[in-house]
C-alpha positions in Angstrom: 102.3 112.2 54.5 104.7 109.3 53.8 104.6 108.0 50.2 106.6 105.7 47.9 108.5 107.2 45.1 106.0 105.8 42.2 103.1 107.2 44.6 102.0 103.4 45.4 100.5 102.6 48.3 100.5 99.5 49.9 97.3 97.6 51.2 96.9 97.0 55.1 95.2 94.5 57.4 95.1 91.6 58.9 93.8 88.7 57.9 94.3 84.9 56.9 94.3 82.2 54.4 96.8 78.8 54.3 99.0 79.4 52.0 98.9 77.0 49.4 101.7 75.5 47.4 103.0 78.2 44.5 101.1 80.9 46.4 102.1 84.2 45.6 103.7 86.5 48.8 104.8 90.1 48.4 107.2 91.1 51.2 108.0 94.6 51.6 111.5 94.7 53.7 113.7 98.6 54.3 116.7 99.6 55.1 118.1 102.8 56.3 120.9 104.0 53.6 122.6 106.3 51.9 121.7 104.9 48.6 118.8 106.7 46.8 116.4 106.2 44.0 115.1 109.7 41.9 111.6 111.0 43.0 108.9 109.6 41.2 111.3 106.2 40.1 111.7 102.9 40.7 113.8 100.4 39.9 112.1 96.6 38.6 114.2 93.8 38.5 113.7 89.6 38.2 116.4 87.6 39.8 116.7 84.1 40.9 115.1 83.3 44.2 117.6 80.9 45.5 114.8 77.7 45.8 115.1 77.6 41.7 112.0 80.1 40.7 112.2 83.8 40.2 111.8 87.1 42.3 110.2 90.1 41.2 111.8 93.1 43.1 110.9 96.9 43.1 113.2 99.0 44.5 112.3 102.8 45.5 113.2 105.4 48.1 110.4 106.2 50.7 110.5 110.2 50.4 109.0 112.6 53.6 106.9 115.7 53.0 107.7 118.3 55.6 106.2 120.8 53.4 110.0 121.9 52.6 110.3 123.2 49.1 111.2 119.4 48.2 110.5 116.2 49.7 113.1 114.2 52.2 114.6 110.8 51.1 114.4 108.3 53.5 114.9 104.6 53.3 115.5 102.6 50.4 112.0 100.2 49.8 112.1 96.7 48.3 109.4 94.9 47.6 110.0 91.0 46.7 107.2 89.2 45.2 108.0 85.4 45.0 105.8 82.0 44.8 106.2 79.9 47.7 104.3 77.0 49.6 103.8 79.5 52.9 104.6 83.0 54.5 108.1 81.4 56.5 109.7 80.2 53.3 109.0 83.4 50.9 110.3 85.8 53.9 113.4 83.6 54.3 113.7 83.7 50.1 112.8 87.5 49.8 114.9 88.3 52.7 118.4 86.6 51.4 117.5 87.9 47.3 116.9 91.6 49.4 120.1 91.2 51.6 122.2 90.6 48.3 121.0 93.7 46.8 122.0 95.9 49.6 125.3 94.8 48.9 125.3 94.7 45.1 123.3 98.4 45.3 126.2 99.6 48.0 129.2 98.2 46.1 127.7 99.9 43.1 126.9 103.4 44.4 129.8 103.1 47.4 127.4 104.0 50.0 126.2 102.4 53.3 123.3 100.2 53.0 121.8 98.4 56.3 120.9 94.9 56.2 117.0 95.1 54.8 114.4 94.5 57.4 111.1 93.1 57.1 108.3 95.4 56.9 105.4 93.4 56.0 104.6 90.4 54.2 101.4 89.1 52.6 99.7 86.4 49.9 99.3 88.4 46.8 97.6 85.6 45.0 95.2 86.9 43.0 91.5 86.2 43.3 91.6 85.3 47.5 88.9 86.4 49.5 90.9 86.4 52.2 94.5 86.8 52.7 97.8 86.1 55.3 99.5 88.9 56.2 101.9 89.7 58.8 103.5 93.4 59.5 106.2 94.5 61.9 106.7 98.0 63.6 109.8 99.4 62.3 110.4 102.9 63.0 110.4 105.5 60.1 113.7 106.8 59.8 113.5 111.1 60.7 115.3 113.9 61.8 118.4 115.3 59.8 118.4 113.7 56.5 121.5 110.9 56.0 123.9 111.9 53.5 123.5 109.8 50.1 123.9 109.3 46.2 121.9 108.3 43.4 121.5 104.9 42.7 123.2 104.7 38.6 120.4 102.4 37.3 122.6 101.5 34.6 125.8 100.9 36.4 123.9 98.6 38.7 122.3 96.4 36.1 125.4 96.3 34.7 127.2 95.3 38.1 124.3 93.3 39.1 123.9 91.0 36.2 127.8 90.0 36.2 128.0 89.6 39.9 124.5 88.0 40.6 124.3 85.6 37.9 128.0 84.5 38.7 126.3 82.1 41.0 
């Protein structure tokens, strides 16, 4: 059984409704990584989306339960929520935010973070009865766990604030 560190589940299914200007989209990206968020925790950030708006980002590690004493850490997940006129614009914006964060996290932790890849995207605007949805099937990390380091959240926030907001 695979779960996010915070135990949340991401809705699945595929229905479509045309996005409107300013619709909220949630884009989930995953990255093979030597950086870990502690089990049961996540990191929430608000960052510029590169288009004059804000992106809400939740970072977590996927933990795999193999019926061992402790679950095994796997990919780093980033759920990015942005407002955009359409899904393509939202995905491009979220991918840019996640890619920048991956570099900052990798530098701060001194461990590899591969470029984040799109896993799913959906219109998350409240009050809709149908939602635009896409999913890219990416294989889950398996096998022996890769070496990793914990993300020092205070250090990440201090460095990230300086690095991210200089541009």
